[in-house]
Structure formats: structure tokens, C-alpha cells
N, C-alpha and C positions, 0 to 999 in steps of 0.2 A: 452318331445320329444328329441331324441338324435340328436346331430349335427355332421354331417360328416365334419371333418376338412380338408379332402383332397382337395387341391385347383384346381386340374385338373382331368379330366376324360380321361381314356385310352380307345381308340376305336381300336379294331383289324383292320389292314389295310395293303395293299400292294401298293407300289409306283412303277409304271411301265411306261416304254416308249412304246408307240405303234405308229409305223410309225414315223412321224415327230412331234408328240405331246407327252405329259406326263400327267398322271392322278393318283390320289389316287383312289384305287379300294377297295370298301367295300363289305362285305357280307350283304345282306338285313337284316338278322337276328340280326346283330350287331348294327343296327341303330333304332332309335325310330319310331314307327308306325305313330306318329303325324307328319304331313308334316312340320310344323313350327319348331318343335324341331329338326327334322332331318336336315333341312336346316341350322339351327343355328350352328349345329355341323360341317356341311360341310364348311360353310363360315369361321368359326374359324380355321378349319384345313388348308384351303387354304390361309387364311390371308386377307380376304375381309370383309367389304369394307375398302379400303385404299385410302384416298384422294390424297396421294402422288403417287399412282399407282405403288408401288414397292413390295407390299405383303411380307414385311420383317418379319412380325409376323406369317408367315404360310409357307406352302410348294408350293405356287404358284410362278410362274416365271415372273410375271409382264407383260406378253403378253398373248393374247387369247389362243394360242396353248399350253400354260403351266398353264392354269387356268381351269382345267377340273377334273371331277370325274366320276366314274362309280359304279353302284350298281348291284350286281349279286345275283340271287336267283334261286330257283327251277323253272323249266319251267311251264308256265301256259297253254301250248298247246302241243298236242301230236307230232307235227312235229319238235320239238326243244328239245335240252338238257338243256338249261339254259335260264332264262330271264335276259336281260341286259338293264339297264336304264342309259342313258348318261345324265350328267349335265354339262352345260356351266356356269361357275361361273363368274359373273361380277367382275371386278377388283375394281371399285370405288363405287359400290352400293350394298346393302344387297339383292342380287337377284341371284337365281339359276335358269337357264332356262332349261326346259325339252322339249321344242318344237323343235324337230329335233335331228338327230344323228350326230356322228363324226366318219367318216370312219377310221381315224388313230387309235383312241382309240378302235374301233371295232376289230382291229387286235391284241390287247392285250388280248381279252376276251377268245379266245380258249386256249392259253397258260396258262392263269390264271386258267381256269376250269380244265385243266389237272394237273397242279401243286398243286391245292387245293384238288384234289381227287374227284371233282364233276363229272368228265367224265373219263372213263378208256381209256388208250391208247391201240392201236391195234398194238402190236409189235413195229416196228421202225417208225410208223407214227400214226397220230391222225386225226380224223375228228370230229369237234364239230359243232353242229347245234345251232345257236344263234338266239333267238327271241329278236329283239330290240323293247322294249315296247314303245319307243318314236314314232316310225313310224308304228308299227305293222308288220314289214317286217322280213323275215328270212335271215340270213347270214350263209353261210357254210364256215368254216375255215378248211383248210387242211395244215398240217405242219409236219416236222420230229420230232421224239422223241428220246431222248438219256437217258438211265438209268431210264426209266419210267417218265421222265419229259420233258417239251418242250425244244427242242434243241435250243441252242444259237449260236453255231459256224456254219458257212456256207460260201458260196461263193457269196451270193446275195448282191449286192451293191445298197443301197437305197439312191438316191441323196438327199442331205440335211442332211444326218446322216453320221458321220465319221465311217470309217471302213466297215466291211461286217458282214453279219449274216445269220441265217437260214431263208429261204424264207417261207412266209405264204401266201397261195393262198386264196384270199377272193372272194367268189362268192355271190353277192348281188342279190337275186331272186326278180323278178318283182318289181324293185325299183321305178317305176313311181307312182306319187301321194303320196309320203312319208308323206308329211305334209298337203296337200290340198285335196288328194283323186283323183287328175287328173294330168296326165302328162303335159298337157297344161291347167293350171288353168282357163284361160280366153277363152279357145277354139281356140286361134289364135297363129300363129307362130311369129307374131310381133304385138306390141301394141304401140300406141302413149300415153305416160305417161305424165301427168301434174305434173311437179316437182317444188316445191317451190324454188325460186331463180335461176331457170334454164329456165323454160318454158316447152314447149312440147318436149319430148325426145323419140325417137324411140328405143324400147328395145324388147328383147325376154324374156318371163317369162316361165320358165321350172321348173318342180318339179320332180326330179329323184334322189333318195338317200337323197338329201336335196334340198329344193327350192333355185333357183338362178335367179337373174336378170342379163342378159347379155347386154352389150352396146359396140358399136364400139368405140374404143379409140379416133378416130378422132372427134367424136361428143363432146368429152370433151377437145378438143385441146391437146390431148395426142398422143404419138406415139405407146404406148404399150410396149416400151423398158424401161420405167422408173422403177428403183429399189425401194424397200420399203422406203429407206431414202429420195429419191427424191420426192416420193408421199407425205410423211409426211411434207417435207419442203416447198412444193408449197403452197403459201397462199390461203386459202379457199377451197382447193381441197377436203380434207377429209370431210369438212362440206357439200359440194355438193354431194359427194358420199353417205353420210349418208342420205341426202334428197332423193336421188334416192332409197335407201333401204327402207326408210319409205313409200314413195309413192307406191313402188312395194309390200310391205307387205300388204297394204290395198287392192291394185288391185288383189292380189292373194288370198285374204281371210285369210291370216295368222293373221292379226290383224283387229279388227273392226274399229278402228280409228287410225289416225296418232299419237295421244297421247299415245295410248296403244303400238304402234310400237316403240315409242321413249323410253318409261319408263319400259315396261314389257316384250317385246319381242325384245331384243336388238341384237340378233345374226342371225336373219333370215329376209329375204333371204340373202344368200351370194351375193356379188356383183362381177361380173366378167367383167373386162375390156379387150377387145379382139382386136387382130390385126392379119393380115395375116402373114405368115412366112417370116421373114427377119433374117439376122444374129443378134443374140441376146446376150447381156451381162448377166453374172450371178454374184451372190454375191462373188463367189470365184475368179472372174476376167477372168474366161474362157469364150470364145465366142461360142455359139451354132450355128453351120451352119444352114441356113434356110432349107437345104435339109434333116435335121435330125428330123424334127417334122412337124406336120400338122396344128398346130395353136398356137398362143402366147397368154398367159393370165397373168394378174395381178389380184389377188383375194383380196377382202377386207372381213375380217372376224371379227365380233364383233367390228367394227369401226376401225380396224387396218389393214394396209397392211401386207399380209401374206408373210413370207420369202420363203415359198415353194408354195404349193397349198393345201387347205383342200382336203382330199381324196374324200369326198362326192361331193365337188365342181367340181373336175376333172371328176368324173363319170357323174355328171349332164351335164357337158360341152361335154363329149364324145357323150352322147345320143343326146344332142342338135345338134351336128355336123351331126348326121345321120337323123335329121329331116329336110327335104327340106323346105326352106323358112325362117328358123331362121337366125338370124345375125351370129350365129356360123357357120352354114352350108355355108352361103355366103362368109365368110372370110376364111374358112378352105381350104387348098389344100388337098383334100381327096384322099386316095389311090384308085386305080381302083378296087381292090377286096373289095366288100361290107362286107366281113367277117374279113378283116385284122384289127389288133390292131390299135388304134389311139394314137398318141404320142403328149402329151401336153407339151409345154415349159413353165417353170415358173422360178422365180428368182434363184432357187437353182439347176435347171437342167431340166431333162426330166422325164416324167411320162407316161408309156404306159398303156392304158386302153382298154379292150375289151368291146364293147357295142353291144348288140344283140337286134334288134327291129323286130317286125312284123307289117305289114301295111295293113292288111285286115280290112277295115273299119277304125275306129279311131286308130291312131298309138298307139302301146303298147310296153313298154320297158320290154323285157323278162329277161334280165340279164346284169349285169356289173361285170367284173372280173378285179381285180388288185392284185398286189403282194406287200407285206410289210415285215418288220421285227419288232420284239418286244423283250423286255428284262425286266425281273424283276430286279429292282434296289435296293429296300429296302423292308423289311417285318417286322412286329411286331405290334406296336401300334402307333397311332397318338394321341397326347395329346392336349386337348382343355380345356380352363378355364371353371370351373363349372358354373361360373356366366353367360355364354352365354345362357344357357337354361332359366335363369330368364328373359332374354330379347328377347326370341324367338317370342313374339307377334309382334316384329318390322320387322321380316323377311318377304320379299315378295316372295311368292311361286306361280309359274305358271307352270302347266303341260299342 
């Protein structure tokens, strides 16, 4: 039997920024069909698991927003151009989570599809219909094209990202029930949740674009103005927020048990800590005037305070703001026009979201629209040690 001496395997890949996140993007045809072997390659490419939480031996960035992948293939349904599967890679565990989508990485998929020749551009613009396999939802991306490729230069400023870029309009169609099948998984706008180490906590459990649990900052002895470093530094706070996420995951039906929520589904639901508008500090030192936004949020994603806001979390929050009786609706200072965009304040600035709902019978989320920028950063191959495939049976795969 011949022995292949090559110590590493080269997997074609593209490294892209999408919104305020980054991901390695693969063609489905370039990855093994076996889920364990596929995820072994993904983990090695990102640099997980790393007990030091630095991901120095891969392309991950040691925080949840920089520890992501996407897999693109031909569409499996007639109303879309491509299939897109998102993977959230755990930093300190051999786990790739496929339950839920990432709105930021979604914004990179249209440009990727155009640049890879999967979808043809239409003159100086492109429209790409994206089927997110994690949620079964369709996203329509519209953006400018230059020289047959996705435009990069533009005047759109995305807060949390330096400089300006070409705007990408992202329309998330019927985003309700993305992970649980219901906009309100429990059927209620507020629930009393039994949380280990806290007791009974009133929350709103909403599933739109991604599931989220929303809580009034005051219930956690917070103001909502805390920046990520302050949240991390407060003794016991992250542990309490994780306990809220775990209890909410079970209540929403995302996980069958708290143990499964802790070990297998570590990124959902998102945790949103909410406050009514007040002048709010940002990471840049700028202060956002209360009159410039409708609600204040601090988001916890995969156990870490997010420096901006997960895009799907902001969309879920905007839809929750339009649902009377939720904690979000009670805290928000809503505009008088029910069709107006809603502006969410987060640690890096402001994020406008259009949220369209219909309320005949049970509330239904029709559409959420946001704008992002994206850019291809590297292309070629990512190298992974050949030995990782020999250890693929130790990889935990959860779809």
C-alpha cells in the first residue's frame, strides 16, 4: 500500500468579512460528505479546540464573531440560487454548531456567489437568492457589481467596521420560527423562566432570523450601558447570562435538556439585555444621543459579549419591538409610523432594521431588511494537518 508523505491537505477556500464577522467559505464539493470528517477539517482550519482560547493554530480570531464558516453549494429548491450552510465553531471544544444562521456572514454569500461564477451579474447590479439550510429560510441579497464582480468601494458606512464600502441590501423573507418553527415558541410574549442561580426571571422568547431571549437590564442589576469589557469583568455575570441562555434553550425547544444546551448547542438562543433609550457610550468613546435610536441592547453570543450586535439578533429584536407586550416593545420608544425603520443602539454604534409584521390572527413576521458590507480578504487553499482526519471520530457534529 502506498503511503502519502504529504503532511497537510489543501482545501480550496475563501476568507471573507461579512458585516461585523469573518468566515472561511468553502464549496460543498470540496469538503468530505462524511459529517465527522468535514467538521474535523473545519475545526483544524479555524484552530479549534484551543484551551487557551486564542486559535493561534488556525484562522479563527478567538471571539465568536471571528470563529465561523460557511458552506456553499447548488440550490436544493427552485426559489433560490445557492444553498448556504452556516457553522459556528466553538473556540475551546471540538464542536461545529449548525443550529441557527448568522446574518453578518449571510451578507458575504451573494458576493461570493457572483465572484465564484455561481450566479451571473445583471449589468451593474446583482440579485442573489440564498437558501439558508440552517433555518430553511430564503434571503435576497442585492448589491452593486463592478467589472463582473461584487463591488467593494462605496459610500455606505457600517458602524463597527472601519472605512466605507458598497452596500448590500439583505431581505430576510418570513424570518419567524427560524429555529423552532414559531415566532413565539411558547405562544406568549412574556414568560417567567426558572433560571439556576437567579430564580424566576421574566423574559421574552422570540424566534425571528435566530432565536433570542430578551431580558430587562434592570432585572440583572444592570443599566444596559455596560460595554463588553465591563460585562466580562463583573464577577459572575457571564455565568448568570449563560444560565439564562440554557434555561431559555430548553423552554424554546432548541435543546431537549439543559445538558444538551450547555455542551452541544452553545450559541443559541442569543441573549439580549435591553434598556430604554438614554445617552449611550460606544467602544470608540462616542456617545449616542438617546434621540438617535429606539432601544438599547447588549448582546451575548456564544457566551461572549458582542462588540456590535449579531445581525440576526438585531432583526429578532426589531421584530420583538413590533410585538405588543414583549419586553422589547415595553422598553422601546417606538416611532409613530408603524412602517418606519427601527434603530438599535449597540456597543459599536447604531443599526437600522426594517421589520414588517402582519397581525391577522397569530402574529407573523413577513420580512426583515438590513444593510451590510462585505469583502473578500483571501482566496486559495486552507491547509489542515492530514492527521486530523484520523481523529475525526472525536468531533461532535450537531445539525
